[in-house]
C-alpha positions as CSV (number, residue, x, y, z in Angstrom):
1,A,0.4,-18.4,-27.7
2,V,-1.3,-18.4,-24.4
3,E,-3.4,-15.3,-23.8
4,N,-4.1,-13.2,-20.7
5,T,-2.2,-15.4,-18.3
6,M,0.6,-14.4,-16.0
7,P,2.2,-17.5,-14.5
8,I,4.7,-16.1,-12.0
9,T,7.4,-18.4,-10.6
10,L,9.9,-17.2,-8.0
11,P,11.7,-14.9,-8.1
12,Y,9.3,-12.1,-8.9
13,R,11.0,-9.9,-11.5
14,R,10.8,-6.2,-11.4
15,T,8.8,-6.4,-8.1
16,F,10.2,-4.5,-5.2
17,R,9.0,-6.2,-2.0
18,Q,8.8,-5.5,1.7
19,F,10.3,-8.1,4.0
20,K,8.3,-10.0,6.6
21,D,9.7,-7.7,9.3
22,G,8.4,-4.6,7.5
23,Q,11.8,-3.5,6.2
24,Y,12.6,-2.7,2.6
25,F,16.3,-2.1,2.8
26,E,18.5,-3.9,5.3
27,G,22.0,-5.2,4.7
28,A,22.5,-7.7,2.0
29,R,18.8,-8.8,1.9
30,S,17.8,-6.0,-0.6
31,Q,20.6,-6.9,-3.0
32,Y,18.2,-8.9,-5.1
33,V,17.1,-5.6,-6.8
34,V,20.6,-5.2,-8.4
35,H,20.9,-8.8,-9.4
36,P,21.2,-9.1,-13.2
37,M,18.2,-11.5,-13.3
38,F,15.9,-9.1,-11.5
39,A,15.3,-6.9,-14.4
40,R,16.6,-6.6,-18.0
41,S,18.3,-3.2,-18.6
42,P,16.9,-1.3,-15.6
43,E,19.2,1.6,-16.3
44,H,17.4,2.0,-19.6
45,Y,14.1,2.8,-17.8
46,V,15.7,4.9,-15.0
47,R,17.7,7.0,-17.5
48,A,14.6,7.8,-19.5
49,F,12.9,9.0,-16.2
50,L,15.9,11.1,-15.4
51,L,15.7,12.8,-18.8
52,I,11.9,13.4,-18.3
53,Q,12.6,14.8,-14.8
54,K,15.2,17.2,-16.3
55,D,12.8,18.4,-18.9
56,L,10.0,18.8,-16.3
57,Q,12.4,21.0,-14.2
58,E,13.0,23.2,-17.3
59,L,9.2,23.4,-17.8
60,L,8.8,24.6,-14.2
61,D,10.9,27.6,-15.1
62,Y,7.8,28.8,-17.0
63,I,4.9,27.2,-15.1
64,E,4.7,27.6,-11.4
65,P,3.8,24.3,-9.7
66,A,0.5,25.5,-8.2
67,D,-3.2,24.6,-8.2
68,K,-3.9,27.8,-10.1
69,N,-2.0,26.5,-13.1
70,I,-3.3,22.9,-13.4
71,E,-5.5,23.7,-16.4
72,C,-2.9,25.4,-18.5
73,Y,-1.8,23.5,-21.6
74,S,0.8,23.9,-24.3
75,Y,2.8,22.1,-27.0
76,R,5.6,21.6,-24.5
77,I,3.3,20.0,-21.9
78,H,1.8,17.9,-24.7
79,A,5.1,16.7,-25.9
80,L,6.3,15.8,-22.4
81,L,3.0,14.1,-21.6
82,M,3.5,11.9,-24.7
83,R,7.0,10.9,-23.6
84,V,5.9,10.2,-20.0
85,C,3.0,8.0,-21.0
86,V,5.2,6.1,-23.5
87,E,7.6,5.4,-20.6
88,V,4.7,4.2,-18.4
89,E,3.7,1.8,-21.1
90,A,7.3,0.6,-21.6
91,N,7.7,-0.1,-17.9
92,C,4.3,-1.9,-17.6
93,K,5.1,-4.0,-20.6
94,A,8.5,-4.9,-19.2
95,I,7.0,-5.9,-15.8
96,L,4.4,-8.1,-17.5
97,Q,6.8,-9.7,-20.1
98,E,9.6,-10.4,-17.6
99,N,7.1,-12.2,-15.3
100,G,5.8,-14.4,-18.1
101,Y,2.7,-12.6,-19.3
102,V,2.1,-13.5,-22.9
103,K,-0.5,-12.0,-25.2
104,S,-0.9,-12.6,-29.0
105,T,-2.1,-9.0,-29.6
106,E,-0.7,-5.7,-28.6
107,M,-0.9,-5.0,-24.9
108,N,-3.0,-2.1,-23.7
109,M,-4.1,-0.5,-20.4
110,S,-6.4,-3.3,-19.5
111,D,-3.3,-5.6,-19.5
112,Y,-1.2,-3.0,-17.6
113,K,-3.9,-2.7,-14.9
114,K,-3.1,-6.3,-13.9
115,I,0.1,-4.9,-12.4
116,D,-1.9,-3.2,-9.7
117,I,-2.5,-6.6,-8.1
118,T,1.2,-7.3,-7.8
119,H,2.7,-3.8,-7.4
120,H,-0.1,-2.1,-5.5
121,L,0.2,1.0,-7.7
122,S,-3.2,2.3,-6.6
123,S,-1.9,2.5,-3.0
124,Y,1.0,4.8,-3.7
125,Q,1.0,8.6,-3.0
126,V,3.6,11.0,-4.3
127,K,4.2,14.4,-2.6
128,I,5.3,17.1,-5.0
129,P,7.8,19.4,-3.2
130,L,7.3,23.2,-3.6
131,W,3.8,22.9,-4.8
132,S,1.4,25.7,-3.9
133,G,-2.0,24.5,-3.1
134,K,-3.8,21.2,-2.3
135,K,-2.7,19.2,-5.3
136,N,0.8,18.5,-4.0
137,L,-0.2,15.0,-2.9
138,R,-0.9,12.7,-5.9
139,S,-2.3,9.2,-6.2
140,P,-2.0,8.6,-9.9
141,F,-3.4,5.1,-10.0
142,L,-6.1,5.6,-7.3
143,E,-8.9,5.2,-9.9
144,W,-7.9,1.6,-10.4
145,K,-9.1,0.7,-6.9
146,S,-12.7,1.4,-8.1
147,G,-12.3,0.0,-11.6
148,R,-12.2,3.4,-13.3
149,S,-9.8,4.5,-16.0
150,L,-6.9,6.9,-15.4
151,P,-7.8,10.5,-16.5
152,W,-4.2,11.4,-17.3
153,Y,-3.8,8.3,-19.5
154,K,-7.1,9.1,-21.2
155,A,-5.8,12.6,-21.9
156,Y,-2.6,11.1,-23.4
157,N,-4.7,8.8,-25.7
158,V,-7.2,11.4,-26.9
159,T,-4.5,14.0,-27.6
160,K,-2.3,11.5,-29.3
161,H,-5.1,10.4,-31.7
162,D,-6.7,13.8,-32.3
163,R,-4.5,16.7,-31.0
164,R,-6.4,19.2,-33.1
165,L,-9.7,18.6,-31.3
166,E,-8.4,17.4,-27.9
167,F,-5.3,19.6,-27.4
168,E,-6.8,21.2,-24.3
169,M,-6.7,17.8,-22.5
170,A,-2.9,18.0,-22.4
171,T,-3.0,20.0,-19.2
172,F,-0.3,20.6,-16.6
173,D,-2.4,18.6,-14.1
174,H,-2.5,15.5,-16.4
175,L,1.3,15.9,-17.0
176,M,2.0,16.0,-13.2
177,E,-0.2,12.9,-12.6
178,A,1.6,11.1,-15.4
179,V,5.0,11.9,-14.1
180,C,4.0,10.8,-10.6
181,G,2.6,7.6,-12.2
182,L,5.9,6.9,-13.8
183,L,7.7,7.5,-10.5
184,V,5.3,5.1,-8.8
185,I,5.9,2.4,-11.4
186,L,9.7,2.8,-11.1
187,S,9.5,2.8,-7.3
188,S,7.4,-0.3,-7.3
189,Q,10.0,-2.1,-9.3
190,F,13.3,-0.8,-7.9
191,G,12.6,1.0,-4.6
192,T,14.4,4.2,-4.4
Protein backbone atom coordinates (compact mmCIF):
# COMPACT_ATOMS: atom_id res chain seq x y z
CA ALA A 1 0.00 0.00 0.00
CA VAL A 2 1.08 3.55 -0.68
CA GLU A 3 1.49 5.54 2.49
CA ASN A 4 0.85 9.23 3.25
CA THR A 5 -0.18 10.22 -0.24
CA MET A 6 -3.38 11.85 -1.31
CA PRO A 7 -3.60 11.85 -5.10
CA ILE A 8 -6.76 13.79 -5.83
CA THR A 9 -8.29 13.69 -9.26
CA LEU A 10 -11.34 15.65 -10.20
CA PRO A 11 -13.96 15.75 -8.90
CA TYR A 12 -12.97 16.52 -5.34
CA ARG A 13 -15.14 14.34 -3.16
CA ARG A 14 -16.65 15.65 0.07
CA THR A 15 -15.20 19.09 -0.66
CA PHE A 16 -17.67 21.96 -0.80
CA ARG A 17 -16.23 24.75 -2.94
CA GLN A 18 -16.87 28.37 -3.72
CA PHE A 19 -17.30 29.18 -7.42
CA LYS A 20 -14.99 31.63 -9.23
CA ASP A 21 -17.58 34.38 -8.91
CA GLY A 22 -17.64 34.05 -5.10
CA GLN A 23 -20.98 32.24 -4.92
CA TYR A 24 -21.58 28.97 -3.13
CA PHE A 25 -25.14 28.28 -4.16
CA GLU A 26 -26.57 29.42 -7.44
CA GLY A 27 -29.03 27.49 -9.53
CA ALA A 28 -27.97 24.10 -10.79
CA ARG A 29 -24.23 24.72 -10.30
CA SER A 30 -24.32 23.59 -6.67
CA GLN A 31 -26.09 20.31 -7.44
CA TYR A 32 -22.76 18.48 -7.42
CA VAL A 33 -23.13 18.26 -3.62
CA VAL A 34 -26.15 15.95 -3.92
CA HIS A 35 -24.70 13.80 -6.69
CA PRO A 36 -24.32 10.17 -5.53
CA MET A 37 -20.62 10.17 -6.45
CA PHE A 38 -19.86 13.25 -4.33
CA ALA A 39 -19.97 11.37 -1.03
CA ARG A 40 -20.78 7.86 0.11
CA SER A 41 -23.75 7.85 2.51
CA PRO A 42 -23.67 11.54 3.50
CA GLU A 43 -26.97 11.09 5.36
CA HIS A 44 -25.15 8.71 7.72
CA TYR A 45 -22.86 11.52 8.89
CA VAL A 46 -25.51 14.23 8.95
CA ARG A 47 -27.93 12.06 10.94
CA ALA A 48 -25.25 11.38 13.55
CA PHE A 49 -24.71 15.14 13.90
CA LEU A 50 -28.45 15.75 14.29
CA LEU A 51 -28.59 13.21 17.13
CA ILE A 52 -25.62 14.89 18.80
CA GLN A 53 -27.30 18.27 18.39
CA LYS A 54 -30.46 16.91 20.00
CA ASP A 55 -28.48 15.54 22.95
CA LEU A 56 -26.59 18.83 23.31
CA GLN A 57 -29.88 20.72 23.42
CA GLU A 58 -31.02 18.43 26.23
CA LEU A 59 -27.75 19.04 28.10
CA LEU A 60 -28.39 22.78 27.78
CA ASP A 61 -31.50 22.28 29.93
CA TYR A 62 -29.04 21.78 32.79
CA ILE A 63 -25.99 23.84 31.83
CA GLU A 64 -26.44 27.43 30.76
CA PRO A 65 -24.39 28.27 27.65
CA ALA A 66 -22.16 30.87 29.29
CA ASP A 67 -18.52 31.69 29.89
CA LYS A 68 -19.10 31.10 33.61
CA ASN A 69 -19.80 27.43 32.96
CA ILE A 70 -16.99 26.48 30.59
CA GLU A 71 -14.98 24.58 33.22
CA CYS A 72 -17.85 22.40 34.46
CA TYR A 73 -17.56 18.70 33.71
CA SER A 74 -19.74 15.64 34.15
CA TYR A 75 -20.34 12.11 32.93
CA ARG A 76 -22.95 13.44 30.47
CA ILE A 77 -20.46 15.95 29.05
CA HIS A 78 -17.80 13.24 28.86
CA ALA A 79 -20.11 10.81 27.04
CA LEU A 80 -21.15 13.46 24.54
CA LEU A 81 -17.54 14.57 24.00
CA MET A 82 -16.63 10.95 23.17
CA ARG A 83 -19.44 10.68 20.61
CA VAL A 84 -18.64 14.02 18.99
CA CYS A 85 -14.94 13.25 18.58
CA VAL A 86 -15.71 9.81 17.15
CA GLU A 87 -17.85 11.59 14.53
CA VAL A 88 -15.04 14.07 13.84
CA GLU A 89 -12.71 11.13 13.20
CA ALA A 90 -15.30 9.34 11.04
CA ASN A 91 -15.80 12.41 8.86
CA CYS A 92 -12.08 13.06 8.49
CA LYS A 93 -11.45 9.45 7.58
CA ALA A 94 -14.26 9.53 5.00
CA ILE A 95 -12.87 12.70 3.40
CA LEU A 96 -9.39 11.22 3.15
CA GLN A 97 -10.45 7.79 1.93
CA GLU A 98 -12.93 9.05 -0.66
CA ASN A 99 -10.20 11.30 -2.09
CA GLY A 100 -7.74 8.44 -2.47
CA TYR A 101 -5.66 8.74 0.70
CA VAL A 102 -4.19 5.36 1.61
CA LYS A 103 -2.30 4.42 4.74
CA SER A 104 -1.24 0.96 5.85
CA THR A 105 -1.70 1.74 9.56
CA GLU A 106 -4.57 3.30 11.47
CA MET A 107 -5.21 6.96 10.63
CA ASN A 108 -4.75 9.53 13.39
CA MET A 109 -4.93 13.28 13.90
CA SER A 110 -1.71 13.91 11.99
CA ASP A 111 -3.46 12.40 8.96
CA TYR A 112 -6.69 14.29 9.60
CA LYS A 113 -4.77 17.55 9.83
CA LYS A 114 -4.04 17.25 6.09
CA ILE A 115 -7.69 18.09 5.47
CA ASP A 116 -7.02 21.66 6.60
CA ILE A 117 -5.14 22.22 3.34
CA THR A 118 -8.15 21.28 1.21
CA HIS A 119 -11.07 22.22 3.46
CA HIS A 120 -9.61 25.28 5.25
CA LEU A 121 -10.98 24.12 8.60
CA SER A 122 -8.71 26.51 10.53
CA SER A 123 -10.41 29.46 8.80
CA TYR A 124 -13.94 28.67 9.95
CA GLN A 125 -15.68 30.43 12.81
CA VAL A 126 -18.88 29.29 14.46
CA LYS A 127 -21.13 31.66 16.36
CA ILE A 128 -23.08 29.98 19.15
CA PRO A 129 -26.50 31.60 19.55
CA LEU A 130 -27.77 32.51 23.01
CA TRP A 131 -24.31 32.29 24.56
CA SER A 132 -23.64 34.59 27.50
CA GLY A 133 -20.11 35.96 27.40
CA LYS A 134 -17.19 36.22 24.99
CA LYS A 135 -16.82 32.52 24.05
CA ASN A 136 -19.81 32.60 21.69
CA LEU A 137 -17.48 32.79 18.66
CA ARG A 138 -15.48 29.59 18.18
CA SER A 139 -12.66 28.63 15.81
CA PRO A 140 -12.21 24.95 16.69
CA PHE A 141 -9.35 24.28 14.26
CA LEU A 142 -7.48 27.59 14.65
CA GLU A 143 -4.51 25.92 16.41
CA TRP A 144 -3.72 24.06 13.19
CA LYS A 145 -2.68 27.34 11.54
CA SER A 146 0.29 27.52 13.89
CA GLY A 147 1.01 23.79 13.92
CA ARG A 148 -0.38 23.16 17.40
CA SER A 149 -2.69 20.35 18.47
CA LEU A 150 -6.37 20.86 19.23
CA PRO A 151 -7.04 21.20 23.00
CA TRP A 152 -10.53 19.73 22.72
CA TYR A 153 -9.25 16.69 20.83
CA LYS A 154 -6.47 16.22 23.37
CA ALA A 155 -9.11 16.33 26.14
CA TYR A 156 -11.04 13.62 24.30
CA ASN A 157 -7.95 11.43 24.00
CA VAL A 158 -6.73 11.76 27.57
CA THR A 159 -10.17 11.20 29.09
CA LYS A 160 -10.78 8.25 26.77
CA HIS A 161 -7.55 6.53 27.83
CA ASP A 162 -7.57 7.48 31.53
CA ARG A 163 -10.90 8.86 32.67
CA ARG A 164 -10.10 8.23 36.33
CA LEU A 165 -7.16 10.66 36.31
CA GLU A 166 -8.18 13.01 33.47
CA PHE A 167 -11.96 13.27 33.97
CA GLU A 168 -11.80 17.01 34.71
CA MET A 169 -10.58 17.58 31.12
CA ALA A 170 -14.02 16.64 29.77
CA THR A 171 -15.24 20.20 30.21
CA PHE A 172 -18.23 21.98 28.76
CA ASP A 173 -15.78 24.23 26.91
CA HIS A 174 -14.06 21.28 25.21
CA LEU A 175 -17.43 19.79 24.34
CA MET A 176 -18.60 23.02 22.70
CA GLU A 177 -15.33 23.29 20.73
CA ALA A 178 -15.73 19.69 19.56
CA VAL A 179 -19.36 20.21 18.50
CA CYS A 180 -18.34 23.33 16.59
CA GLY A 181 -15.50 21.32 15.04
CA LEU A 182 -17.93 18.67 13.83
CA LEU A 183 -20.19 21.36 12.41
CA VAL A 184 -17.22 22.91 10.58
CA ILE A 185 -16.22 19.56 9.08
CA LEU A 186 -19.76 18.90 7.88
CA SER A 187 -20.08 22.43 6.46
CA SER A 188 -16.77 22.10 4.65
CA GLN A 189 -18.10 18.98 2.96
CA PHE A 190 -21.75 19.76 2.28
CA GLY A 191 -22.32 23.50 2.73
CA THR A 192 -25.45 24.09 4.73
